[in-house]
N, C-alpha and C positions, 0 to 999 in steps of 0.2 A: 153231672148233677150234684154229686157230693161236694166237689170244690166250691160250687156256688152256695150251697147250704152252709158250708164252713165259713165262707166269707161273710154271709149274712149274719151268722152267729157272732163272728168277731165284731162286725159293725154294731150289732145290737148291744153286745157287752160294752163296747166303747161308748155308745150313746147313753147307756144306763149309768156308767161311771161318770160321764161328763155331766149328765143331768143331776146326778147326786152331788157332785162337786159344786155345781152352780147353785143348787138349792140349799147347800150347807149354810147355815146361819146360826147366830147365837141368840138364845132366848133365856129367860129367867123363870124360876118357879115363883108364882105370884104369892101374895100375902095370905092366901087362904089357910094353908096348913101344910103338914108334911104329906107328900104324895108317894105312891109306890112306883118303883121302876120294875116292870114285868118283862118276862121273856117273850111275850107276844101281845098283840093288840086285843086283849080280852081280860075281863076281871078274874077269870078262872086260871089264868096263866100264873106261873110261879113268880113270886116276888124276888127280885134280885137285890134291891136296896131301897132304902127310904131316902128321898131327896128333901133337903131342908128348904125352908122358905128363903127365897133370894138366891138360891144356888144357881150357878151358871151352867148351862148345858149346850151342847152343839147339836143342831137339828140334822139328822141324817135322812129322814124320809117323813115329810109332813103329811098330815091327814086331817080330815074334818073331826073325827072322834078320837083317833089315836095318832101319836107322833113318835117316830123312832128317834132316839137321842143318844148322845154319848156324854157321860159325866166327866168332870175334871180328872177323876182317878182312872179314866179309861173304860169304865163299865158301859156297855151298850144294852139298851132295852126300850120298852115302850111305856109312854105315859099318856094320860088323858089330855087331849089337846087344849081343853078349856082352862087347864091349870097353868098353861104357859102364857107368857106375856113378853112383848118386845121392850116394854119399858122396865128400866131398873127399879126394883122395889124401893119404896121410900126409906125403909130401914137401912138397906144397903147404901142408897144414895146419901142418907144422913151420915153413915159411917165414913163414906168417901169424903163428904164435905168436912167432917170432923178431922179426918186425917190431913186434908188439904189445909184446914185452918191451923192445925198444930204445926204443919210444915211451914206455913206462912209466919206463925208466931216465932218459930225457931229461927226462920230466916230474918225476921225483923230484929230479933235479939242479936243475931250475928251482925246485922247491918249497924245496929246501934253501937255494938262493941267496936266494930271497925271504924265507925264515925268518931267514937270517943278516942280511939287510937290515933286516927288521922288528925283530930283536933289537937291532941297533945303534940304530935309531930309538927303540925302547922305552927303551934305556939313556939316550940323550940326553934323552928326554922325562922320565925319572925324575930325571935330574940337574937339568933345568930346573924340575921340580916341587919338588924339595928346595930349590933356590935361591929359588924363589918363596915357599915356606913360610917360609924364613929372613927374606926381605925383609918378608913380611907380619907376622911376629912382631916384627921391629924397628919396623915401622910402627905396630903396635898399642901397643908400648911407648912410642914417641914420642907417639902419640895420647893415651895415658893420662897421660904426663908433661905434655903440653900442656893436657890437660883439668884436671889438678890445678893447674898454673900459672895457668890461666885462672880457676879457682875462687878461688885465692888473690888474683889480680889484681882480681877482682870484689869480693872482701871488702875488700881494701885501698882500692879505689875508693869503696866504700860508706862505709868508715870515714873516708876523706879528705873526702868530701862532708859527713859529719856533723860532722867536726872543723872544716871550713871554715865551715859554718853556725854552729857554736858560737862559732868565733873571730869571725865577723862580728857575732854577737849580743853577745859580750863587748866587741868593739871599739866597738860602738854604745853599750853601757852605759858604757865607759870615757870615750868622748867626752862623754856626758851628765854623768858624774861630774866630768870636767874642766871642763865648762861651769858646772856648779853650784858647783864649787870656785872657779872664777874669779869668779863672781858673789858668792860668799861673801867671798872676799878683797877684792873691790872694795867691797862694803858695809862690811867691817871697816875698810878703809883710809879710807873716807869717814867712818866713825864716829870713827876716831882723828884724822883731820884735823879734823873738827868739834870733837872733844873738845879737841884742842890749840889750835884757834882760839878755843874758848870760854875755855879757861884763859888764853890770851894776852890775850884781851879783858878777862876778869875781872881779870887782873893789872894791865892797863893802867888799868882803871877804879879799882881799889883804889889803885894808885900815884898816879893823878891826884887821887883824893879825899884821900889822905894829904898830898900836896903842897899841896893847896889849904887843908887844915886847918892845916898848919904855917904857911902864908903868913898865914892869919887870926890865928893865935896871935901871930905876930911883930908884927902891927899893933897888937895890944892892948898 
């Protein structure tokens, strides 16, 4: 019997804790006034603390007249249920909205500053891009000029090689002509020399014959 009672007790405790956890919710002190946090659900119970308007509390055990709550600083006690509300008080909501508004203003200011910085960087980038385009255009112009000059140089080089080959050929022919002319002149000189020598010898023979004939005639 005792084990069963013990089990039922444990189950009851678990159900109580589970129900308490399920029922736990957040509520706010309404705009009425400051209210008392008491040690029990009655006006004659000892006051633990005064809860301010808009203060957030955690509901531990709800009730029609009294509700057990826990404050932000960890104090637990009972408050009159009609002073609790699920809606955030307008004063607190206004403060939250003000904080959000201030955060948005700060964010807008930061975005404006970042936008200004980005505009400056974009202008600098645009200037760099324009300068790069000018340099690229000048480089393309130089490249085209160099390309044209290179083509002309290659044409001149080809013509030079052809003219050099032609000049070498003509020089070779001139050397051959000069050699042939030298041989011709040499042969001609030899012929003249031989002709002159023949004439000289013929004259000598004729002269010798005539002299001999005169010598014979004188003897007769």
